[in-house]
All heavy atoms as an XYZ file, in Angstrom:
661
protein
N     -70.079   -180.213     90.027
C     -70.681   -178.894     89.957
C     -72.176   -179.041     90.214
O     -72.814   -179.963     89.738
C     -70.433   -178.297     88.581
C     -71.114   -176.962     88.404
S     -70.827   -176.238     86.817
C     -69.254   -175.517     87.100
N     -72.711   -178.161     90.969
C     -74.132   -178.230     91.253
C     -74.866   -177.050     90.614
O     -74.263   -176.069     90.201
C     -74.380   -178.289     92.760
C     -73.753   -177.126     93.490
O     -73.255   -176.212     92.832
O     -73.778   -177.149     94.720
N     -76.156   -177.212     90.514
C     -76.962   -176.200     89.827
C     -77.072   -174.908     90.609
O     -77.160   -173.833     90.025
C     -78.349   -176.766     89.543
C     -78.310   -177.756     88.393
C     -79.654   -178.364     88.206
N     -79.582   -179.672     88.867
C     -80.599   -180.439     89.105
N     -81.804   -180.045     88.783
N     -80.444   -181.599     89.675
N     -77.061   -174.980     91.915
C     -77.143   -173.767     92.718
C     -75.942   -172.862     92.472
O     -76.087   -171.643     92.365
C     -77.246   -174.116     94.206
C     -77.317   -172.948     95.183
C     -78.526   -172.069     94.880
C     -77.368   -173.460     96.601
N     -74.762   -173.439     92.341
C     -73.578   -172.617     92.093
C     -73.621   -171.975     90.714
O     -73.053   -170.894     90.522
C     -72.299   -173.432     92.259
O     -72.181   -174.396     91.260
N     -74.296   -172.600     89.758
C     -74.434   -171.977     88.442
C     -75.257   -170.692     88.524
O     -74.912   -169.686     87.900
C     -75.082   -172.949     87.455
C     -74.242   -174.148     87.059
C     -75.056   -175.079     86.170
C     -72.990   -173.707     86.364
N     -76.326   -170.726     89.287
C     -77.141   -169.516     89.446
C     -76.401   -168.456     90.259
O     -76.489   -167.263     89.964
C     -78.465   -169.849     90.131
C     -79.356   -170.715     89.289
C     -79.757   -171.965     89.730
C     -79.808   -170.290     88.059
C     -80.568   -172.768     88.962
C     -80.627   -171.085     87.272
C     -81.004   -172.322     87.734
O     -81.805   -173.107     86.967
N     -75.679   -168.897     91.265
C     -74.946   -167.953     92.108
C     -73.749   -167.338     91.388
O     -73.268   -166.283     91.784
C     -74.482   -168.638     93.389
C     -75.582   -169.002     94.375
C     -75.011   -169.822     95.515
C     -76.269   -167.768     94.890
N     -73.262   -167.979     90.326
C     -72.138   -167.444     89.570
C     -72.487   -166.095     88.953
O     -71.681   -165.164     88.984
C     -71.713   -168.430     88.469
O     -71.328   -169.658     89.081
C     -70.542   -167.902     87.675
N     -73.687   -165.970     88.409
C     -74.100   -164.701     87.827
C     -74.175   -163.605     88.878
O     -73.740   -162.471     88.648
C     -75.454   -164.859     87.136
C     -75.500   -165.832     85.967
C     -76.931   -166.043     85.523
C     -74.652   -165.321     84.845
N     -74.703   -163.937     90.032
C     -74.831   -162.944     91.096
C     -73.474   -162.545     91.673
O     -73.187   -161.355     91.857
C     -75.731   -163.478     92.198
C     -77.178   -163.738     91.802
C     -77.904   -164.465     92.921
C     -77.868   -162.459     91.457
N     -72.652   -163.529     91.970
C     -71.372   -163.201     92.596
C     -70.434   -162.513     91.607
O     -69.678   -161.615     92.000
C     -70.715   -164.452     93.172
O     -70.401   -165.366     92.155
N     -70.476   -162.884     90.344
C     -69.632   -162.227     89.346
C     -69.976   -160.762     89.178
O     -69.091   -159.897     89.122
N     -71.263   -160.463     89.119
C     -71.652   -159.061     88.974
C     -71.359   -158.280     90.255
O     -70.978   -157.107     90.199
C     -73.129   -158.959     88.615
O     -73.938   -159.500     89.638
N     -71.508   -158.907     91.414
C     -71.197   -158.231     92.673
C     -69.710   -157.924     92.784
O     -69.322   -156.810     93.166
C     -71.646   -159.077     93.860
C     -71.290   -158.476     95.177
C     -72.021   -157.421     95.682
C     -70.204   -158.936     95.893
C     -71.690   -156.845     96.904
C     -69.867   -158.372     97.108
C     -70.618   -157.321     97.606
N     -68.869   -158.883     92.462
C     -67.423   -158.684     92.551
C     -66.980   -157.609     91.568
O     -66.208   -156.704     91.918
C     -66.682   -160.011     92.300
C     -66.947   -160.988     93.434
C     -65.185   -159.781     92.139
C     -66.494   -162.401     93.157
N     -67.472   -157.679     90.336
C     -67.123   -156.670     89.335
C     -67.560   -155.286     89.775
O     -66.787   -154.319     89.713
C     -67.772   -157.021     87.987
O     -67.307   -158.308     87.575
C     -67.430   -156.000     86.925
N     -68.791   -155.166     90.226
C     -69.293   -153.865     90.658
C     -68.546   -153.311     91.839
O     -68.253   -152.102     91.903
N     -68.206   -154.160     92.794
C     -67.483   -153.692     93.979
C     -66.093   -153.182     93.615
O     -65.657   -152.141     94.124
C     -67.383   -154.820     95.005
N     -65.407   -153.873     92.725
C     -64.061   -153.436     92.339
C     -64.124   -152.152     91.524
O     -63.306   -151.239     91.716
C     -63.334   -154.562     91.582
C     -63.029   -155.707     92.548
C     -62.065   -154.054     90.917
C     -62.458   -156.931     91.905
N     -65.086   -152.039     90.628
C     -65.214   -150.827     89.821
C     -65.581   -149.631     90.706
O     -65.006   -148.546     90.572
C     -66.243   -151.038     88.690
C     -66.587   -149.727     88.013
C     -65.715   -152.023     87.673
N     -66.508   -149.819     91.614
C     -66.887   -148.717     92.510
C     -65.719   -148.323     93.405
O     -65.470   -147.129     93.634
C     -68.125   -149.107     93.339
C     -69.350   -149.146     92.438
C     -68.338   -148.141     94.490
C     -70.583   -149.718     93.092
N     -64.971   -149.296     93.907
C     -63.804   -148.975     94.734
C     -62.756   -148.223     93.924
O     -62.149   -147.261     94.421
C     -63.209   -150.255     95.309
N     -62.551   -148.631     92.684
C     -61.592   -147.924     91.832
C     -62.023   -146.505     91.537
O     -61.208   -145.563     91.582
N     -63.299   -146.311     91.237
C     -63.799   -144.962     90.987
C     -63.725   -144.104     92.247
O     -63.441   -142.918     92.178
C     -65.239   -145.009     90.478
C     -65.367   -145.462     89.050
C     -66.611   -145.799     88.548
C     -64.281   -145.565     88.205
C     -66.758   -146.210     87.240
C     -64.408   -145.985     86.898
C     -65.652   -146.306     86.403
N     -63.987   -144.700     93.389
C     -63.908   -143.953     94.645
C     -62.480   -143.494     94.929
O     -62.265   -142.402     95.466
C     -64.415   -144.822     95.807
O     -65.750   -145.234     95.519
C     -64.397   -144.077     97.119
N     -61.513   -144.316     94.569
C     -60.118   -143.956     94.786
C     -59.573   -142.992     93.730
O     -58.422   -142.589     93.800
C     -59.252   -145.220     94.824
C     -59.520   -146.153     96.007
C     -58.741   -147.448     95.855
C     -59.163   -145.463     97.307
N     -60.400   -142.652     92.731
C     -60.002   -141.658     91.746
C     -59.452   -142.215     90.451
O     -58.897   -141.469     89.650
N     -59.561   -143.492     90.227
C     -59.078   -144.099     88.985
C     -60.213   -144.127     87.965
O     -60.963   -145.091     87.872
C     -58.559   -145.514     89.236
C     -57.380   -145.556     90.166
C     -57.520   -146.019     91.468
C     -56.137   -145.114     89.752
C     -56.444   -146.058     92.322
C     -55.047   -145.146     90.615
C     -55.212   -145.615     91.888
O     -54.145   -145.651     92.732
N     -60.305   -143.056     87.155
C     -61.377   -142.949     86.167
C     -60.825   -143.296     84.788
O     -60.548   -142.429     83.970
C     -61.956   -141.536     86.146
C     -62.567   -141.110     87.439
C     -61.930   -140.198     88.268
C     -63.777   -141.631     87.844
C     -62.491   -139.818     89.471
C     -64.347   -141.255     89.044
C     -63.695   -140.350     89.846
O     -64.261   -139.971     91.034
N     -60.640   -144.576     84.536
C     -60.158   -145.004     83.223
C     -60.849   -146.311     82.846
O     -61.529   -146.945     83.657
C     -58.639   -145.197     83.231
O     -58.289   -146.310     84.023
N     -60.658   -146.672     81.605
C     -61.256   -147.917     81.142
C     -60.595   -149.128     81.806
O     -61.210   -150.184     81.945
C     -61.189   -148.000     79.594
C     -59.761   -148.197     79.124
C     -62.085   -149.100     79.074
N     -59.347   -148.952     82.257
C     -58.637   -150.064     82.891
C     -59.246   -150.454     84.227
O     -59.158   -151.611     84.643
C     -57.153   -149.738     83.042
C     -56.498   -149.691     81.707
C     -56.033   -148.589     81.065
C     -56.284   -150.794     80.821
N     -55.539   -148.935     79.835
C     -55.678   -150.290     79.659
C     -56.545   -152.148     80.888
C     -55.337   -151.096     78.588
C     -56.202   -152.956     79.827
C     -55.609   -152.431     78.690
N     -59.864   -149.518     84.886
C     -60.556   -149.833     86.137
C     -61.700   -150.801     85.874
O     -61.888   -151.784     86.599
C     -61.096   -148.548     86.782
O     -60.025   -147.631     86.947
C     -61.736   -148.842     88.127
N     -62.441   -150.541     84.813
C     -63.558   -151.414     84.452
C     -63.046   -152.762     83.955
O     -63.600   -153.821     84.286
C     -64.451   -150.734     83.398
C     -65.577   -151.649     82.962
C     -64.992   -149.419     83.921
N     -61.973   -152.755     83.185
C     -61.404   -154.004     82.661
C     -60.883   -154.880     83.798
O     -61.137   -156.093     83.836
C     -60.282   -153.701     81.636
C     -59.519   -154.960     81.277
C     -60.854   -153.053     80.399
N     -60.170   -154.271     84.732
C     -59.651   -155.042     85.869
C     -60.800   -155.599     86.703
O     -60.760   -156.750     87.145
C     -58.706   -154.171     86.715
C     -57.417   -153.920     85.945
C     -58.409   -154.821     88.059
C     -56.513   -152.898     86.564
N     -61.839   -154.804     86.904
C     -63.008   -155.292     87.640
C     -63.701   -156.438     86.931
O     -64.108   -157.416     87.563
N     -63.821   -156.333     85.612
C     -64.477   -157.397     84.851
C     -63.663   -158.686     84.860
O     -64.215   -159.787     85.005
C     -64.718   -156.934     83.416
N     -62.355   -158.569     84.723
C     -61.497   -159.767     84.739
C     -61.516   -160.421     86.117
O     -61.632   -161.653     86.232
C     -60.056   -159.401     84.309
C     -59.090   -160.540     84.582
C     -60.029   -159.023     82.842
N     -61.431   -159.611     87.161
C     -61.472   -160.168     88.512
C     -62.825   -160.813     88.793
O     -62.896   -161.885     89.401
C     -61.185   -159.078     89.544
N     -63.908   -160.181     88.346
C     -65.232   -160.771     88.520
C     -65.369   -162.091     87.787
O     -65.960   -163.048     88.288
N     -64.791   -162.164     86.582
C     -64.832   -163.402     85.806
C     -64.020   -164.510     86.473
O     -64.456   -165.659     86.530
C     -64.310   -163.139     84.389
C     -64.300   -164.342     83.510
C     -65.484   -164.821     82.957
C     -63.117   -165.003     83.231
C     -65.482   -165.943     82.150
C     -63.106   -166.116     82.422
C     -64.291   -166.591     81.884
N     -62.852   -164.164     87.001
C     -61.979   -165.178     87.599
C     -62.474   -165.684     88.953
O     -62.305   -166.860     89.276
C     -60.563   -164.625     87.767
C     -59.781   -164.373     86.483
C     -58.440   -163.743     86.807
C     -59.588   -165.661     85.710
N     -63.076   -164.802     89.748
C     -63.472   -165.177     91.097
C     -64.941   -165.565     91.222
O     -65.378   -165.945     92.306
C     -63.169   -164.043     92.077
C     -61.705   -163.773     92.227
C     -61.190   -162.518     91.951
C     -60.839   -164.763     92.636
C     -59.843   -162.260     92.092
C     -59.489   -164.511     92.783
C     -58.990   -163.265     92.501
N     -65.707   -165.487     90.147
C     -67.153   -165.741     90.242
C     -67.455   -167.193     90.593
O     -68.239   -167.468     91.508
C     -67.844   -165.358     88.941
N     -66.864   -168.138     89.867
C     -67.234   -169.532     90.122
C     -66.715   -170.052     91.466
O     -67.478   -170.690     92.206
C     -66.781   -170.455     88.994
C     -67.329   -171.811     89.228
C     -68.583   -172.249     88.971
C     -66.646   -172.899     89.852
N     -68.720   -173.541     89.387
C     -67.550   -173.968     89.929
C     -65.371   -173.064     90.349
C     -67.204   -175.188     90.473
C     -65.033   -174.287     90.889
C     -65.952   -175.330     90.949
N     -65.455   -169.816     91.839
C     -65.025   -170.317     93.163
C     -65.839   -169.734     94.310
O     -66.181   -170.437     95.266
C     -63.562   -169.900     93.260
C     -63.122   -169.664     91.877
C     -64.320   -169.224     91.112
N     -66.163   -168.449     94.200
C     -66.949   -167.814     95.255
C     -68.352   -168.415     95.318
O     -68.859   -168.721     96.402
C     -67.040   -166.303     95.001
O     -65.728   -165.785     94.891
C     -67.792   -165.608     96.104
N     -68.975   -168.591     94.173
C     -70.333   -169.137     94.171
C     -70.349   -170.597     94.623
O     -71.297   -171.036     95.275
C     -70.960   -169.010     92.787
O     -70.255   -169.797     91.860
N     -69.293   -171.343     94.329
C     -69.232   -172.729     94.775
C     -69.117   -172.799     96.297
O     -69.774   -173.626     96.939
C     -68.053   -173.443     94.114
C     -68.006   -174.913     94.421
C     -68.907   -175.788     93.809
C     -67.092   -175.437     95.313
C     -68.875   -177.134     94.095
C     -67.061   -176.772     95.604
C     -67.949   -177.625     94.992
O     -67.918   -178.960     95.286
N     -68.304   -171.915     96.881
C     -68.184   -171.895     98.340
C     -69.496   -171.484     98.997
O     -69.892   -172.054    100.016
C     -67.064   -170.946     98.765
C     -65.694   -171.460     98.440
S     -64.338   -170.473     99.118
C     -64.761   -168.829     98.650
N     -70.187   -170.515     98.423
C     -71.483   -170.086     98.964
C     -72.491   -171.221     98.862
O     -73.256   -171.482     99.788
C     -71.982   -168.830     98.241
C     -71.082   -167.641     98.556
C     -73.424   -168.512     98.622
C     -71.334   -166.438     97.687
N     -72.495   -171.918     97.738
C     -73.421   -173.032     97.540
C     -73.180   -174.143     98.560
O     -74.133   -174.684     99.147
C     -73.258   -173.577     96.124
O     -73.956   -174.767     95.956
N     -71.922   -174.475     98.800
C     -71.610   -175.521     99.767
C     -71.992   -175.093    101.180
O     -72.485   -175.903    101.967
C     -70.122   -175.866     99.705
C     -69.709   -176.490     98.401
C     -70.478   -177.754     98.104
O     -70.608   -178.630     98.955
N     -70.998   -177.863     96.903
N     -71.810   -173.824    101.495
C     -72.185   -173.341    102.822
C     -73.701   -173.385    103.010
O     -74.197   -173.763    104.078
C     -71.671   -171.929    103.021
C     -71.934   -171.406    104.396
C     -71.283   -170.098    104.626
N     -71.591   -169.640    105.967
C     -71.172   -168.537    106.489
N     -70.404   -167.753    105.783
N     -71.504   -168.206    107.697
N     -74.445   -172.997    101.995
C     -75.911   -173.058    102.077
C     -76.358   -174.497    102.311
O     -77.220   -174.775    103.148
C     -76.547   -172.481    100.803
C     -76.378   -170.968    100.751
C     -78.032   -172.844    100.719
C     -76.787   -170.346     99.435
N     -75.758   -175.432    101.592
C     -76.160   -176.833    101.717
C     -75.767   -177.424    103.071
O     -76.482   -178.260    103.606
C     -75.563   -177.641    100.585
C     -76.223   -177.306     99.263
C     -75.592   -178.072     98.157
C     -76.250   -177.683     96.852
N     -75.666   -178.398     95.734
N     -74.639   -177.001    103.622
C     -74.244   -177.500    104.946
C     -75.193   -177.010    106.029
O     -75.454   -177.720    106.999
C     -72.821   -177.051    105.279
C     -71.748   -177.927    104.755
C     -70.423   -177.627    105.418
N     -70.055   -176.220    105.367
C     -69.348   -175.652    104.395
N     -68.942   -176.390    103.383
N     -69.048   -174.372    104.440
N     -75.719   -175.804    105.875
C     -76.575   -175.227    106.906
C     -78.050   -175.587    106.723
O     -78.857   -175.262    107.592
C     -76.414   -173.712    106.924
C     -75.045   -173.292    107.379
C     -74.873   -171.796    107.370
O     -75.732   -171.053    106.916
N     -73.742   -171.330    107.874
N     -78.418   -176.232    105.625
C     -79.810   -176.587    105.374
C     -80.098   -177.960    105.970
O     -79.572   -178.968    105.511
C     -80.084   -176.603    103.870
C     -81.531   -176.863    103.542
O     -82.369   -176.849    104.469
O     -81.840   -177.071    102.358
N     -80.954   -178.049    106.994
C     -81.217   -179.347    107.618
C     -82.051   -180.279    106.739
O     -82.026   -181.485    106.944
C     -81.976   -178.983    108.900
C     -82.588   -177.677    108.615
C     -81.669   -176.972    107.665
N     -82.746   -179.765    105.756
C     -83.597   -180.591    104.902
C     -82.857   -181.178    103.712
O     -83.375   -182.060    103.038
C     -84.776   -179.754    104.388
C     -85.684   -179.253    105.485
C     -86.374   -180.385    106.220
O     -86.777   -181.362    105.562
O     -86.478   -180.297    107.454
N     -81.659   -180.700    103.406
C     -80.938   -181.168    102.225
C     -80.075   -182.368    102.572
O     -79.308   -182.350    103.525
C     -80.050   -180.066    101.663
C     -79.361   -180.469    100.418
C     -79.869   -180.493     99.160
C     -78.020   -180.937    100.300
N     -78.940   -180.928     98.280
C     -77.792   -181.216     98.947
C     -77.001   -181.144    101.199
C     -76.583   -181.688     98.475
C     -75.794   -181.618    100.734
C     -75.592   -181.884     99.386
N     -80.214   -183.441    101.799
C     -79.357   -184.611    101.959
C     -78.875   -185.039    100.587
O     -79.665   -185.169     99.645
C     -80.122   -185.791    102.595
O     -81.255   -186.077    101.789
C     -80.558   -185.459    104.003
N     -77.591   -185.257    100.416
C     -77.112   -185.727     99.112
C     -77.580   -187.153     98.874
O     -77.504   -187.993     99.753
C     -75.594   -185.644     99.231
C     -75.325   -185.646    100.687
C     -76.525   -185.058    101.363
N     -78.072   -187.401     97.682
C     -78.630   -188.720     97.380
C     -77.674   -189.604     96.601
O     -77.971   -190.757     96.364
C     -79.931   -188.553     96.612
C     -80.979   -187.825     97.440
C     -82.272   -187.638     96.681
O     -82.400   -188.154     95.573
O     -83.147   -186.963     97.209
N     -76.561   -189.064     96.156
C     -75.618   -189.897     95.419
C     -74.216   -189.323     95.547
O     -74.022   -188.200     95.990
C     -76.014   -189.978     93.953
O     -75.970   -188.688     93.387
N     -73.248   -190.103     95.129
C     -71.857   -189.700     95.183
C     -71.579   -188.695     94.060
O     -71.897   -188.964     92.908
C     -70.978   -190.934     95.028
C     -69.510   -190.627     95.189
O     -69.195   -189.569     95.756
O     -68.693   -191.451     94.747
N     -70.974   -187.550     94.335
C     -70.717   -186.566     93.281
C     -69.789   -187.077     92.194
O     -69.875   -186.634     91.052
C     -70.064   -185.398     94.016
C     -70.364   -185.593     95.440
C     -70.613   -187.057     95.647
N     -68.916   -188.040     92.502
C     -67.997   -188.559     91.497
C     -68.695   -189.450     90.477
O     -68.164   -189.681     89.395
C     -66.878   -189.344     92.160
C     -66.016   -188.459     93.039
O     -65.907   -187.256     92.723
O     -65.482   -188.963     94.037
N     -69.877   -189.944     90.797
C     -70.597   -190.829     89.887
C     -71.616   -190.085     89.018
O     -72.337   -190.704     88.268
C     -71.317   -191.915     90.680
C     -70.370   -192.835     91.405
C     -71.115   -193.892     92.163
C     -70.141   -194.763     92.925
N     -70.816   -195.782     93.711
N     -71.661   -188.760     89.119
C     -72.609   -187.974     88.342
C     -72.093   -187.748     86.924
O     -70.894   -187.583     86.715
C     -72.854   -186.618     89.019
C     -73.528   -186.728     90.344
C     -74.950   -187.254     90.197
O     -75.652   -186.879     89.280
N     -75.347   -188.112     91.096
N     -72.978   -187.705     85.923
C     -72.530   -187.400     84.560
C     -72.143   -185.929     84.438
O     -72.456   -185.106     85.295
C     -73.758   -187.722     83.711
C     -74.913   -187.591     84.646
C     -74.396   -187.993     85.998
N     -71.467   -185.597     83.335
C     -71.017   -184.224     83.126
C     -72.203   -183.274     82.948
O     -72.194   -182.157     83.444
C     -70.111   -184.143     81.912
N     -73.228   -183.700     82.234
C     -74.428   -182.883     82.025
C     -75.564   -183.511     82.820
O     -75.944   -184.652     82.590
C     -74.795   -182.802     80.537
C     -73.650   -182.137     79.768
C     -76.087   -182.019     80.355
C     -73.849   -182.125     78.289
N     -76.091   -182.751     83.757
C     -77.143   -183.264     84.630
C     -78.474   -183.383     83.903
O     -78.785   -182.581     83.036
C     -77.328   -182.315     85.820
C     -76.125   -182.215     86.701
C     -76.013   -183.417     87.610
O     -76.979   -184.101     87.893
N     -74.813   -183.669     88.079
N     -79.258   -184.384     84.274
C     -80.622   -184.466     83.793
C     -81.440   -183.405     84.534
O     -81.166   -183.110     85.705
C     -81.199   -185.853     84.085
C     -80.509   -186.964     83.307
C     -81.183   -188.310     83.568
N     -81.516   -188.552     84.959
C     -80.686   -189.114     85.839
N     -79.482   -189.463     85.488
N     -81.070   -189.314     87.085
N     -82.438   -182.818     83.897
C     -83.209   -181.767     84.566
C     -83.915   -182.230     85.839
O     -84.082   -181.473     86.786
C     -84.226   -181.344     83.522
C     -83.619   -181.724     82.216
C     -82.808   -182.946     82.495
N     -84.320   -183.481     85.905
C     -85.032   -183.977     87.084
C     -84.113   -184.742     88.029
O     -84.582   -185.395     88.941
C     -86.200   -184.855     86.654
C     -85.738   -186.039     85.815
O     -84.576   -186.143     85.463
N     -86.671   -186.910     85.487
N     -82.802   -184.636     87.838
C     -81.860   -185.358     88.687
C     -81.758   -184.702     90.045
O     -81.972   -183.505     90.187
C     -80.473   -185.372     88.034
N     -81.429   -185.480     91.087
C     -81.262   -184.883     92.417
C     -80.028   -183.995     92.450
O     -79.071   -184.221     91.721
C     -81.106   -186.086     93.340
C     -80.638   -187.172     92.459
C     -81.246   -186.926     91.101
N     -80.069   -183.019     93.319
C     -78.953   -182.089     93.455
C     -77.774   -182.786     94.111
O     -77.937   -183.570     95.033
C     -79.388   -180.909     94.311
C     -78.389   -179.818     94.382
C     -78.220   -179.078     93.074
O     -79.222   -178.929     92.355
O     -77.121   -178.668     92.780
N     -76.563   -182.517     93.644
C     -75.356   -183.148     94.176
C     -74.791   -182.295     95.259
O     -74.735   -181.119     95.175
C     -74.314   -183.324     93.067
C     -73.046   -183.889     93.633
C     -74.838   -184.210     91.993
């Protein structure tokens, strides 16, 4: 897991939740279940979506180079550690 995907999780989760809730309201579903379904979907899809976005950003960045193997990283990153 990289730090960029952690920051993107908040953004993508709120975007997914908001999009589903707005789509539900637009279709005429004015109930609490519309909000609940949007929140659950946002929670479930936030991390995979943000991880894919993070990997795409890193692939397209010519200045970014991985400095170590991701499998050798500890579970909790040091604050000054290189990005994986």
